[in-house]
N, C-alpha and C positions, 0 to 999 in steps of 0.2 A: 504085798507085792515086793519082790526083790529088786535091787537096783538094776541087775542085768535084764530082767523081764521088762521093767519100766523103760530102760534105754532102747531095747529092741522094738517095743510097741511104739515108742515115740519116734524112732528112726523110720518105721514103716508109715506112720501118720505123716511125718514130714516129707517123705518121698511122694506120697499121694498128694500132699498140698503143693509141692513143687511141680508135679506133673499137671495137675489141674490148673494151677496158676499160669504155667507156660502155655497150655493149650487155649486158655480163654483170655489171657492178657490181664487178669485181675490181680495177679500176684499171689504168692504163697502165704503171706501174712494174714489174709482174710480167712484162711482155714487153720493156720497154726494157733492163733490166739484163742479162737473158740475151742479148739481141741484141748489146749492146755487148761483153760479155765473151766469149761463145762464137763470134760471127761476126767481130767486128772486133778481138778480143783486146785490148780496153781494160782497164786495171787496174780491178778491181771498185770501188775507192774513188772513182775518177773517174766510173764508171757510176752509183754511188749518188748522188754529188753532182748529176749531171745529172737523175736521177729526182726528187730532192728539189725542185729548182728547177721542174721540170714540175708537180709536185704543188701547189706554191704557186700557180702560174698557173691550173691547172684548178679548184682548190678556190675560189679567189677569184672566178672567173667564174660558176661554177654555184651557189655558196652564196648569192649575193646574191638570186637569184630566189626561193629558198625562204624567205629571211628576209622578203622583201617580201610573200609570200603568207601569212605568219604561222604557218607550220608548224614552223619551227625553234625549239627551246627555247633561246634565247640565254643565259639565266641559267644553265641546266644546263650548256650547252656551255662557258661561261667558267669555271664551277666545275671541271669535269672537265679543262679545259685546264691547270689547275695540275698535275694528275697527269701528263697526257701530255707536257707541255712538260718537266717535271722528268725524266721517264723518257727523253725524246728526247735531252736533253743528255747524260745518263749513257750511253745507247746509242751516241751518236755518238763520245763519248770512248773507249768500249770498242772501237769499230770501228777507230779510228785506230791503236790499238796491237795489235789482234788480228791474227794471221796471216790473209792473204787466203783461203787454202784453207779455214780454219775458218769464215770468214764465208760462203763459197760453200756449204758443207755446211749450215749453219743456214738460209741462204736457200732452198735446195732443200727442206728439211723444212717450212719455213713455207709455201712454195708448194703443196706437197701438202696440207697442212692447210687452207689457204684454198680450194683447189679442191674438197675434200670438203665443207667447210662451205657452199659455194655451193649445194649440192643439198639441204641440210637443210630440213625443213618449217618454215616460218615460224610461230612460236608467238605467238598473240595472247591476252592476258589481259584480263579485264574492266577497263575503263578506271578505274573508281573503287573497285577492290577493295582492302581493307585501308587501312592508314595508316602513315606513317613520321614519327617525331618529328624526325629529322634533316632530312628533306625539308621539313617544316613550318617548322622553325626557319630553314633556309636559303632558304625560299620557292622550291623547285625544282619544285613541282607546276605544271601549266600546262594549256593547252587549244589546240585547233587547229580550223580550219574544215573542214567536210566537206559532202557533198551533203545530208545530213540535218540540218545545223545544226552548232553549235559542240559539240565533244566535250571534256569535261573528263577529265583523267587524273591519277593520283598516282604519284610516284616511290618505289620501295621499295629496301631494302638498299643504302643510300648508301655505307657503308664498303666493302662487297664490290665494288661497281661502281667505286669510286675506286681500289682496289687493282688490279683488272683493267685499268683504264685506264692506270695507271702501267706495268704490264707491256707493254701495247700500245705505249706511248710508247717504251719501251726497244727493242722490236723495230723500230719505225719508224725510230728514229735509227740503229740498228745495220745495217738492211737497206735503208733508203731507200724503203720502200713504206708505204702507208697503214695496214696492219694492220687492214683493215676487218673481217675475220672476228673478231678479238679484240674490237674495239669493239662490233660487233653482239652478241657474246656477253655483253659487259658490260651493254649497255643493254637488249637484248631479254630475255635469260634471267635476268639477276641483278636488274636494276633494274625490269624489267617495264614498259618504256615502249612505247607503240604503235609498230608497225613503221615507219609513215610518219614519225613524229617521230624515231625513232632513226637512220634512214638519213640524213635531212636534217641532223640535228644532228651526226652523224659527219662528213658532208661539210663542214659549217661548221668543224669542228675540225681537219681534215686540214691545211689551209694553215698554221695557226699552229704545229702540231706540226712540220711540215716546215721552217718558217722557223727554229725553234729548233735543229733538227739541222743545217740548212744553214750556220748561223753557224760551227759548229765545223769543218765541212768547208772553208768559205771561209778560215778562219784557217790551216788546215793546207795550203792550196793545192790542194785537190781539186775546186774548181769551175772548170771549163774553159769559157770563153765559146764556143770553137769547137764543143764538144759540146752545150752548153746551148741555144744559139740554134736549131739545127734540131730538137732534141728538143722544146723548148717549142712552137715553131710547129706541128710535126707533130702533137703530142699534142692541142693546142687545136683544130686543124682536125678531127682524127679524133673527138674528143669531141663537137664540134658536129654532125658528120655522124651520129654514133651516136645522138644525142638525137632527130634527125629520123627515123631509120630504126626507132627502138625501137617505135613504135606499129604498124608493119607487119611487123616481123621475128618469126620464131618463136624466142622467147627460150629455150625449153626445149632445142631442138636446138643453138642457139648455145652454150649452157652446156656441153652434152655435148662438142661439137667443141673448144671452147676449153679445157675441162678436160683433154681428152686431150693437146692441145698443151702445156698448162702442165705436165702430169705428165711428158711427155717432156723438156721443158726442165729441170724440177726434177731428174730423174734424171741428166741431163747435167751439171748444176751439181754435184750430189753426187759423181758419178764423177770429174769433173775436180778437185774439191776433195780427194778421197781420194788421187788419184794425183799431186797437187801440180802440176797444169797451170795453176792459177789463182793 
């Protein structure tokens, strides 16, 4: 295979990954890494490096719109970034020294968990329920605009959410994906933040978390420009197209189809990891 044909195929695969990731909310990394490792037989560390660079680009582009609309809780996001960034650096350091087949097995298990979590019923709590001294002291409570006016909400269980975010950061640095399922669990279920705020704040955080992990991979030589360029361009184009199709697409069926594909890829990653093919 020539370099040109490899680049064009990878560009098309990255576009599809960005499109599906945007439509389902699971992110493009869950497709990019299996595509590179299973189809092109790229070392999983180089695949993770390319996925991290793509995450930085997509998060930077989409997060700015939510910040401008006033939905993202910037203060909460920066506070939780301390946890995710610390975890991401630890995860990236672990990944550099961990055997690639073990990373593949963990990646497959996290893919299955993320796929299952995408079907869970979104839990909405009363916006002004209870109070948290830690949230008051750190001024994490906030508000966001809605059709019915400004909605005020309070943040709960700050230590528990901080711990879960640290774990999400470790998984992000280790596997090169956004760990959106863990972040949503932390902000929705533990900290009881409105779903619209948690998703936009998580998107705001992903780029910073990925950047912290990417530094470690860059120092170790696992960021390849030849891989990163078509992946970033393809994922960005796919994410943009997905945002346009989202209003007309049947998201429920998309989630079902995508989750079946992700489940198959996850089993392939686990199998190849166990048999030592990765």
